[in-house]
N, C-alpha and C positions, 0 to 999 in steps of 0.2 A: 253339262251337269257340273263340271268343275267350277265354272263361273258362279252358278247358282249357290253352290256350297260355300264359296268364298264370300258371297254376298250375305248369306245367313250368318256366317261366322262374324263378319264385320258388324252386322246389325246387332247380334247378341253382345258383342264386345262393347259397342257404343252404349247399349242399354245398361251394361254393368258399370261402365264408366260414369254414366249419369247417376246411377244409384250410389256409387262411391262418392261422387261429388255432393249429392244431397246429404248423405250421411256426414260428410266432412263439415259442411256448412251448419248442419244441425248441431253437431257436437261443439263446433266453434261458437255458435250462438249461445249454447248452454254454458260454456265456459265464461264468455263475456258477461252473461247474466249473473253467474255466481260471483264474478268480480265486481259487480255493480255498474258495469258499462252497458247500460240498457240501450243506448242508441246504436252502439256497435253490434249488440246482440240482435237488434231489430234488423239491421242491414244484412246480417248473415242469414236470418230466417227468410227475409224477402228475396234473397238470391234463389231460394228454393221455390217460393211461390211464383217467381218470374218464369220458371220453367213450366208452369202449369200444374205443378204437383200440389195436391191438397190432402190433408188428413187432420184428425182431431187434435193430437198433441202439438202439431205445428201451429195451428190457429190458436190453441190454448196459450202457447208460449208467446206468440205475437201479442195476444191480448194482455198478458202479464207485463210485457215490455211497455205497451202503451199506457197501462195503468200506472206503472212506475214513473213514466215521464209526464203524467198528469193529463193525458188525452183520453178522457173518460168515454167520449163518443166512440172513438176507434177501439178502445178496450172492449166495450160492450159489443160492438160490431163483430170483432173477432171471437169473442166468447160465444156469441150466437152462431157463428159459422162453425166453431168447434162442436157445438151442441148437436149439429146435424150428424156428426160422425160418432161422438161419444156422449149420447144423451144421458146416460146413467152415471157418469163420472162425478163422484162426490166433491172432489177438489174444484172441478169446473163449476158445479152448482154454487159452491161456497163463494168462489171468486166473483162470479156473475152477480150474486146477491149483494156482495160488498160494493161492487162497482155501481150497482143500481141505487144504492143509498145516496150517491152523490148527484143523482139526476134530479133536476128541479121539478120536473113534471111527474108527480106520483099519481098516475091515473088508475082509478078503480075500473076494472073491466065490467062491462054489462053482462048480465046473465043470459045465456042462450035458452031457447025453448027446450023443454024436457026431451022432445023427440030428437032434436039436433044434438043434444048432449049424448044421448044413447047411440046415435049413429056415429058420432065422432069417436066415442069409446070403442065401438065395434071396428071402425077403420084402423085404429091404432092399438088393437088388443095384443098384437104380436110385433116383434122387431121386423123391420121391412124385409131383410134378407130371408129370415125364416118364413115369413108370410109368402114371399114369392116362391120359395122352395116347396112349400106345402101346396100352393096352387099347381105347380108343375107335377108334383107327385099325384095330386088329385086327378089331373088330366090324364096322366099315364094309367092310373088305376081304372078310370072310367073307360078309356078307349080299349084297355086290355080286357076289361069285362065284356065290352061290346063284341070284340073280336072272338073271345072265348064262347060267347052266346051263339054267334053265327056259325062257328066251326063245330061246336059240340053236337054229338048225335044222341047222347044219353039224356033221357028226360030228367033224371036226378040232377045231373050236372047243369042242365039248362035252367032248371028251377033255381039252383044255387047262384048261377050266373045272373039271372034276372034280379035276385035280391041284392047281389053285390053291385049290379049296375045301378039300381035305384039309390042305394046307400051312397055309393061313390059319386053319383050324379048330384045328389043333394049337397054333399060335402063340398064338391068341386064348385058348384054354383055359389054357395055361401062364401067360400074362400075367394073366389073370383070377384064377387060383389064387394067384399071387404077391401081387396087390393085395389080394384078399380076406383072405389070411393076415396081411398087414401091418395091415389095418384091425382085424381081430379081435385081433391081438397088442396093438395100441395101446389098444383098448377094455379089454382085461384087464390092462393095465399102467399103471394110474393111480398116479402117484408123488407124493410129498410130501417136504417138508424140515422137520426138527425145528427149531423157533424158540426154544424155551426153553433156558436154560443147562443144566439137567439134568432128565431125565424118567425116572421109575420105570416100567418096563414090567411089566405084570401078567400073570398066567397066565389070568385070566378078566376079562370086562368089568365088574368091580365092585371097588372098593377094599376092600370088606368080605369078599367071598367068595373073592377070588383072593389070590395071594401074589406078591411081587416076584420076577421071574425074572432080570432084568438091567436095566441103566440105559443111557440114550442121552444124547447131548449135542448142543448147538446145531450145526446145519449138516449133520447126518447125513441122508442120503437114504434113504427107505424106500418100499416098495410097499404100497399099500392093498388090503386083501382084503375083509373083511366089516365091516358096521356094526351096532351095537347101541345104540340111543339116543345118548347123548353119547360113546360109546366106539367105537373103530375098531381092527380087528385089522391089525397091520402085519407085513410080511415083509421081513427084511434080505437083503442080497446073499449072505450065507452060509447063508441059509434058516432062520435063527432066527425064531420067531414069538412074538408077544405082543400085549397090548392096551394102548392109551393113550387119553387123552381127546382129542376132536376139536380142542380149542383149543390144543394144544401144537405143532401142525404146520399147514402150509398146502400145498394142492395146487400142483403145478408147472403 
């Protein structure tokens, strides 16, 4: 028991040290940024990401550093990563919009079918964490109603339990459908940002067998579809499709 206790203490202490280290580098990066030393600030922030730690403010600050050093593609990449954690942040929205003004490819997205628009709005009607919490609460209420119905001997209480069971069941199914749709949509919507100055998009996954169909430039966001060796098929917001090499882009 003593050894186990010592292990837990050491584990907790190491976790605290990691947290202190991350906080130190974050504050150091902020100070470098205020001093106008954007490369040093970036190095400090990247020491945090090297540990596998991620959050919205961290990616937001990294995006700001890349914007200040003129790397628009990487600025947009990190702003988009930050948006996964802080989608409603007004400063982030503003900085991302400013960075996107420098992107050569201003692509108008194609309109989805009306039904798809409704489904998409239904999937994302609530913040993800709240949505998951409500799914769990709906499940607990549904199973609790079922147990109460089985155990209850009173006709009055059994009638109330049946009504509650139906209501909670409908709510639970709708919430579960919404959350499952959201997860499936996220799984099928892997996006990336072009990081090269100019990229030739090919009709097939080979420079020899395919022909150039159009070009893209740094900062353009694309959706990844299929992979073939060192090639990946990309889909643009206007639904144009083509193939590029993996090393010209980076996943959000």
